N, C-alpha and C positions, 0 to 999 in steps of 0.2 A: 410220768418221772418220780420216782418216790422223793418224799422229803429228807432235808440231808441236816440234820442240829447243827447250827452253828457251834465251833467250841466256846467254851466261856471265855479260853486265853483270849480267842481272836477278837472276841468281841470285847475284851478288858484292854488292847492291844490295839484296837481304833479308837477306843475311846481315850484312849493314852495320847494318841499320834493327833486326833483331836485336838486336844489339850495343848500340846507342843504348837498346832500348826493356830491357833490360837494366838498364841505369846508372837506369831509373827504380824499380826496384822495390824496397820497403823490405822491411826486415827487423823495425823493430819501429818504432812510431811511437809520440809525446804528444802526448795530446789537447792542443790550443791555447786550447779553452773549456769551462766547465761544462756550455753546453747540447748536449742531446742530439743533438737534429737536425745540429750539427755535427761532431760524433765520428762519426755515422752517414757522412755526407758524406766522412770523412775515411778511415774505412773503406772504404766501396766505391771511393774511387779507386784504394786501395794491392792491393785486391781484383782489380780489373776490369785495371789492370798486370797484377798475375801471373797471371790467365786468358787472359789475350791474347797474351803471354807464352811460357806453357806449349803452348796450343793453334798459336802459330805455331810455334812449333820442331818440334812434332811434324809441322807441314806440311813444314817445310823436311825435313826427314828422312824422310816420306812421299814426295817426291817425287825424291830422292835411291835411292828405291827401287823407283822406277816402279809405287808404289801410289796411283793417282789418285784411286779411288773413297773411300779412307781420306782422304785429301787435302780432299776436296769434302766430306766429311761433316766433318770438323772445321772447313774455311773456313766453314761456314754456321754453326756455332757463334761464330765470332770476330764474323760479322756481325752475331749476337745481342746479343752480350758488348757491340760496341761502340755499338748502338743502344740500349742501356741506358742506356749513358756517355753516352753526345749528349743523352739526351732528361733524363738528370740534368743535365748543364750547361744546356741551355736553361731548364730550371725554376730553375735557380739564379741565370742569369743575369736572367729574370723578377722574380726574388724583391725583388732587388738594385734593380732598377728600380722596383718598384710600393712595395716595401716590405710584400707579401704575402707569407707564408711557409706557407702552409694546403696548395697545390698538393704542395709542394716536398718539405715534412715526411713528408705521407702518401704520397710516392711514395718516400720516402728508408727509409720503415720497410717498405712490400712490397717494395721490390728486395733487403733485407738477410734480411726474415723470410718473406716469401711463399712460398707453397705451392699446389700444386692435389690436394694427397690430402685429401680429406675428415676420414679418420681423424685428419691430426694436426691439422687445422682443426679440430676438437671437441674434442680432446684439451689441446691448446696454446692454445687460443686464435685461430690465426696466422692473419694476412691473406689475402687472396686474393691470388696470384702473378701479375707483372704480364705481360699478352699479348705474346709477341715480335714475332708478325704484325703487332699495333698497334705495335709498337717500328719494324720495320721499313718498316712507312705511313711513320712521323712519320719516317724519315731520308729517307726519299725523296721528301719535300719539300723537304729542301735539299740533296742528293746525286742528280745526275741517276740514273735507270735504276737508283736502286739495288733497289727492291722485285723491278724486271726479273730483277736477277743472281741475288736468292735466288732466286726461283721458280725460275730454269733449276737451279739449285745442286739444288733440290730433286726435281728431276725425277730425277739422277743418285743421290741420297742414300734415294730409298723404289724396292724390289725391284721395278720395272716394266720397260719394254723398255730405256730408257735405265741405268737403274741394274743389271740381269741380262743381256740379253743384249749390247748395244751396250759394254761394258769389257770381256767377256772372250772373247766368241764371234764366230766367224766360220763362217758353213754354205756349204759346197760344194754346193749343190742337184746337180749332175752326178754328183758323187762321193759323194752320199749320207754327208757327213763333217761335222764338226762341231769345229771346230779353237779350241783355247783358248790363251790368252794373260794375259800380266800387262794390268792395266787400262791401263795407259802405253802399250801399241801402238795402241790404237784411242781412247782420249780425248786431247786436247790437253792438256799442262800450261798452255796459257795460256788455260787456263777459269777455272785459280788464280792463277796468279805475277803477272800484273800486276793483279790485284785487290789481291791480299793484298799488294804493296807499297803501294800507294794507302790501305789500310783501315788499316795501320800508321803510313804518315805524318800521315793524318788523326788517328789517336787519339794521335802524340804531338803534334800542335801542339794539341789540345784538352785533354791534360792538361794544359797549360803555362796556359791559360784559364781551366780548372778551380779550379786553386789562386790565381789570381789573383781569381775570383768569391766562392773559400770565402772569403780574408780579408775581402772587403768583407761578409760574408753576418756575420760573428762580429761586428760591434756592433747590427746587427739583432736579433739571437738574444738576446742577451745583455739588449737593451732589454726585451725583454719575459719574461725571468727578472726583471727588476727591478719590473717592472708586475705581476707576480703574488704 
């Protein structure tokens, strides 16, 4: 693959979005309800914002260093985190509409305490972690080609042809020589940069909607407390 230089406007846009995302990061929150699911939703919102900001900032640094594989690995984690957040918001909207909170309550618990490690599940009674691939597939129903982009990134994340040889090595069979270079020499930044910009935009937009849904859920959950 030929190296594709990122447009300075795209890098500037990414930096501006990171600054906007940074404004959403809480340092401390006060729970607005005695309902545990509401508190869990508040915790999830802040934790996802912090995680996406941290990962996105690291991607920005990796792009500057020409470390494309590191950028791709980080960006895949961002997509998984965003998918979790989008799924939570969708369940919140459904709960507001139907007044049925069962699925949302279970999701919030699994999102914040779930694990794939059997020993932790057995010792602490923790639930199963939410499957990331399932989250990606659900997001793809609303975001065009989301799962295709994720699958493509996975090819670079895993140590196969696109993850080992393509980024780092060019072989000159005539001279019987292998030439090594930084991954940015062989993997274009366009695999990550425009997608990351779109991802952060979507997260920021959904973050605001998440807050509105949260406010609508408070009376629904507090009514359940009164009924018990």
